[in-house]
VEXFIFI-60147 format. One record per residue (C-alpha): residue number from 1; chain; residue in three letters; x, y, z. Coordinates in Angstrom, 2 decimals, padded with zeros to 5 digits, m for minus. Example, Ala and Ser with C-alpha at 12.3 -4.5 7.8 and 13.67 -1.06 7.14 Angstrom:
VEXFIFI-60147
    k  c    r       xx       yy       zz
    1  A  ALA   012.30  m004.50   007.80
    2  A  SER   013.67  m001.06   007.14
end
This chain:
VEXFIFI-60147
    k  c    r       xx       yy       zz
    1  A  MET   163.00   012.90   138.10
    2  A  ALA   159.07   011.73   136.81
    3  A  ARG   156.81   013.19   139.04
    4  A  ASP   155.03   009.83   141.10
    5  A  GLY   158.40   010.13   143.18
    6  A  TRP   158.47   013.25   144.43
    7  A  PRO   155.82   013.26   147.12
    8  A  LEU   157.39   009.85   148.64
    9  A  ILE   161.23   011.77   148.01
   10  A  GLY   160.64   014.49   150.13
   11  A  GLY   158.31   012.79   153.05
   12  A  PHE   161.52   010.34   153.52
   13  A  ALA   164.02   013.12   153.06
   14  A  ALA   162.07   015.33   155.30
   15  A  ALA   161.61   012.81   157.77
   16  A  ALA   165.74   011.93   157.90
   17  A  VAL   166.22   015.85   158.72
   18  A  LEU   163.69   016.17   161.83
   19  A  ALA   164.85   012.79   162.79
   20  A  SER   168.56   014.05   162.91
   21  A  VAL   167.13   017.10   164.46
   22  A  ALA   165.64   015.29   166.91
   23  A  ALA   168.70   012.92   167.79
   24  A  SER   170.85   016.45   168.00
   25  A  ALA   169.28   017.55   170.77
   26  A  GLY   168.98   014.57   172.60
   27  A  ALA   167.30   011.80   171.08
   28  A  SER   170.35   009.96   169.94
   29  A  LEU   167.95   006.23   169.08
   30  A  LEU   166.65   008.74   166.36
   31  A  TRP   169.93   009.07   164.84
   32  A  PRO   169.17   005.26   162.62
   33  A  VAL   165.82   006.04   162.15
   34  A  GLY   167.20   009.57   160.32
   35  A  VAL   169.71   007.02   158.43
   36  A  LEU   167.09   004.74   157.52
   37  A  CYS   165.31   007.65   155.84
   38  A  ALA   167.96   009.25   154.25
   39  A  VAL   168.93   006.31   151.93
   40  A  ALA   165.57   005.18   151.23
   41  A  ALA   164.94   009.09   149.83
   42  A  LEU   168.22   008.22   148.10
   43  A  PHE   167.13   004.74   146.84
   44  A  LEU   163.49   006.78   145.46
   45  A  GLY   165.33   009.43   143.86
   46  A  TRP   167.33   006.52   141.70
   47  A  PHE   163.77   004.75   141.31
   48  A  PHE   161.53   007.47   139.92
   49  A  ARG   164.43   009.06   137.74
   50  A  ASP   162.63   009.51   133.91
   51  A  PRO   165.79   010.19   131.27
   52  A  GLU   165.17   011.77   127.78
   53  A  ARG   165.09   009.71   125.21
   54  A  ALA   164.74   009.25   121.40
   55  A  ALA   164.75   006.99   119.46
   56  A  VAL   165.53   007.60   115.34
   57  A  VAL   164.28   004.68   113.33
   58  A  ALA   161.88   003.10   110.57
   59  A  ASP   158.43   004.22   111.06
   60  A  SER   157.34   000.58   110.78
   61  A  ALA   159.92   000.13   113.48
   62  A  LEU   157.97  m000.92   117.31
   63  A  ILE   159.70   000.65   120.33
   64  A  SER   159.99  m001.18   123.70
   65  A  PRO   157.82   000.73   125.82
   66  A  ALA   160.15  m000.44   128.87
   67  A  ASP   163.39  m000.19   130.10
   68  A  GLY   164.51  m004.40   131.55
   69  A  ARG   165.01  m007.78   129.68
   70  A  VAL   163.06  m010.06   127.56
   71  A  VAL   162.09  m012.51   128.73
   72  A  ALA   159.46  m014.46   126.52
   73  A  VAL   159.39  m014.00   122.52
   74  A  ASP   156.83  m016.22   121.07
   75  A  ALA   155.34  m015.33   117.33
   76  A  ASP   152.87  m016.33   117.70
   77  A  MET   149.79  m017.32   120.60
   78  A  PRO   146.45  m016.48   121.29
   79  A  GLU   145.61  m012.75   123.63
   80  A  GLY   142.33  m013.66   124.41
   81  A  ARG   141.61  m010.26   126.80
   82  A  TYR   142.36  m007.29   124.91
   83  A  LEU   142.68  m008.18   120.84
   84  A  ARG   140.59  m011.35   121.25
   85  A  ARG   142.87  m012.74   118.55
   86  A  ARG   146.15  m014.47   117.92
   87  A  ALA   149.37  m013.04   117.88
   88  A  ALA   153.21  m012.18   118.71
   89  A  ARG   154.11  m011.40   122.13
   90  A  ILE   157.27  m009.95   123.92
   91  A  ALA   157.47  m009.64   127.21
   92  A  ILE   159.32  m007.54   129.78
   93  A  PHE   161.22  m007.14   132.94
   94  A  MET   161.73  m004.08   134.62
   95  A  SER   163.99  m004.97   138.06
   96  A  PRO   163.38  m002.06   141.02
   97  A  LEU   166.75  m001.37   139.63
   98  A  ASP   165.53  m000.79   136.12
   99  A  VAL   164.00   003.22   134.92
  100  A  HIS   160.04   002.15   135.26
  101  A  VAL   158.50   005.17   132.89
  102  A  ASN   156.27   003.77   130.26
  103  A  ARG   155.88   005.33   126.37
  104  A  ILE   154.28   004.79   123.49
  105  A  PRO   155.19   001.89   121.15
  106  A  ALA   153.92   003.18   117.98
  107  A  ASP   152.56   005.99   116.83
  108  A  GLY   148.70   005.81   116.58
  109  A  GLU   145.00   006.54   119.02
  110  A  VAL   144.37   005.07   121.97
  111  A  VAL   140.82   003.36   121.96
  112  A  GLY   140.76   001.01   124.68
  113  A  VAL   142.48   000.57   128.47
  114  A  HIS   141.73  m001.83   130.25
  115  A  TYR   142.57  m001.98   134.13
  116  A  ASN   141.91  m005.77   135.96
  117  A  PRO   142.43  m005.95   139.92
  118  A  GLY   144.55  m009.17   140.09
  119  A  ARG   147.29  m010.97   142.38
  120  A  PHE   151.06  m010.06   142.81
  121  A  LEU   153.13  m012.82   142.06
  122  A  ALA   156.79  m012.48   140.79
  123  A  ALA   156.71  m010.03   137.32
  124  A  PHE   159.19  m012.56   135.19
  125  A  SER   156.94  m015.39   136.24
  126  A  GLU   154.83  m016.82   133.35
  127  A  LYS   151.25  m017.27   135.60
  128  A  ALA   152.00  m012.83   135.80
  129  A  SER   150.38  m012.74   132.59
  130  A  LEU   147.14  m013.86   133.31
  131  A  ASP   146.64  m013.54   137.19
  132  A  ASN   148.61  m010.39   137.98
  133  A  GLU   147.24  m006.84   138.35
  134  A  GLN   147.31  m005.25   135.50
  135  A  ASN   146.54  m002.06   132.68
  136  A  GLY   146.12  m002.81   129.00
  137  A  VAL   146.05  m000.45   126.25
  138  A  VAL   144.89  m001.11   123.55
  139  A  LEU   146.58   001.09   120.23
  140  A  ARG   144.82   001.16   116.77
  141  A  LEU   148.26   001.90   114.42
  142  A  ALA   148.29   004.13   111.41
  143  A  SER   147.25   001.00   108.83
  144  A  GLY   144.25   000.57   111.24
  145  A  ARG   145.82  m002.27   112.45
  146  A  GLU   145.42  m002.62   116.19
  147  A  MET   148.28  m003.64   118.90
  148  A  ALA   147.90  m003.58   122.76
  149  A  PHE   150.48  m003.69   125.34
  150  A  VAL   149.99  m004.07   129.39
  151  A  GLN   151.65  m002.71   132.28
  152  A  ILE   151.78  m005.18   134.82
  153  A  ALA   152.43  m005.19   138.51
  154  A  GLY   155.03  m007.46   140.02
  155  A  LEU   155.78  m008.98   143.70
  156  A  LEU   156.73  m005.49   145.12
  157  A  ALA   154.89  m003.09   143.18
  158  A  ARG   151.15  m002.28   144.07
  159  A  ARG   150.49   000.63   141.84
  160  A  ILE   149.85   000.90   137.98
  161  A  VAL   150.32   005.17   136.81
  162  A  CYS   148.58   004.95   133.64
  163  A  ARG   148.03   008.98   131.70
  164  A  VAL   146.73   008.23   128.27
  165  A  LYS   142.56   007.67   128.00
  166  A  ALA   140.49   006.15   124.70
  167  A  GLY   140.81   008.84   122.30
  168  A  ASP   144.18   009.75   122.80
  169  A  ARG   146.67   010.73   119.53
  170  A  CYS   149.78   009.59   120.55
  171  A  ARG   153.37   009.91   119.40
  172  A  ARG   155.96   006.83   119.56
  173  A  GLY   158.04   006.99   122.65
  174  A  GLU   155.59   009.39   125.00
  175  A  ARG   155.50   008.94   128.55
  176  A  MET   151.83   007.21   128.96
  177  A  GLY   152.74   006.05   132.90
  178  A  MET   154.64   003.97   135.11
  179  A  ILE   154.80   000.84   137.54
  180  A  LYS   156.04   001.66   140.99
  181  A  LEU   158.54  m000.83   141.55
  182  A  GLY   158.87  m004.47   140.53
  183  A  SER   156.53  m005.36   137.14
  184  A  ARG   155.82  m006.53   133.47
  185  A  VAL   155.57  m004.90   130.42
  186  A  ASP   154.00  m007.62   127.83
  187  A  VAL   153.63  m006.51   124.09
  188  A  TRP   151.50  m007.81   121.98
  189  A  VAL   150.65  m007.54   118.44
  190  A  PRO   149.63  m009.42   115.16
  191  A  PRO   150.88  m010.42   112.35
  192  A  PRO   152.25  m009.75   110.05
  193  A  PHE   155.40  m008.63   112.35
  194  A  ARG   159.17  m009.36   112.50
  195  A  PRO   160.46  m009.68   116.00
  196  A  THR   163.81  m008.55   116.05
  197  A  VAL   164.80  m009.48   120.02
  198  A  ARG   165.74  m012.26   121.77
  199  A  VAL   164.84  m013.34   125.39
  200  A  GLY   168.24  m012.47   127.72
  201  A  ASP   168.29  m009.28   125.37
  202  A  ARG   168.30  m005.24   127.14
  203  A  VAL   165.71  m002.97   126.44
  204  A  ARG   165.45   000.45   127.15
  205  A  ALA   162.03   002.24   126.18
  206  A  GLY   161.72   004.50   123.70
  207  A  GLU   165.00   003.90   122.00
  208  A  THR   165.07  m000.17   121.91
  209  A  VAL   163.33  m001.41   118.39
  210  A  LEU   161.70  m004.91   119.58
  211  A  GLY   160.24  m005.51   115.65
  212  A  MET   159.56  m004.64   112.40
  213  A  LEU   155.29  m004.26   111.55
  214  A  GLU   155.13  m005.60   108.08
end
């Protein structure tokens, strides 16, 4: 269970118990409140799940930082906010039913973390990459090449959690944060890079190979 979920799960569970006790004591109108709070606690318990992941892949493999469905694979397009150069992009949409814990996609050093406030458009839309609230992490790989992955809030998401900072040395697959409720992660990799996923593919954070660094 992701630690971010405990306050919410505990709050709804406590509210369910209190409403049930009050309803048993005669306030029968509180039964529906208790049921709704119990359902919310169960849903949040599912949403904040944090399974162990262990990928055994080649050093040149870039793994997914998020669970979800690939909604865009672009071999070459301009990235003007974090890398300021042309790069390949892979966009991953996370529905409310996906695991929302994000992971580091490759070994390297964090050289920048950039938060940008913005709107809350549907995360699967193309405009979300430019307009939505987002947090970009720039990672310098052992080769000296820099890549970026961007946590993007969606229509339902209202909080981005990032637990890395500039200067941190990270290992591939390490947990680095999460986005609460529906959201998206864009991965930007300068050439040479060969994507191995296609639009529509399902990916898992810390396990699925997105492509090969060449």
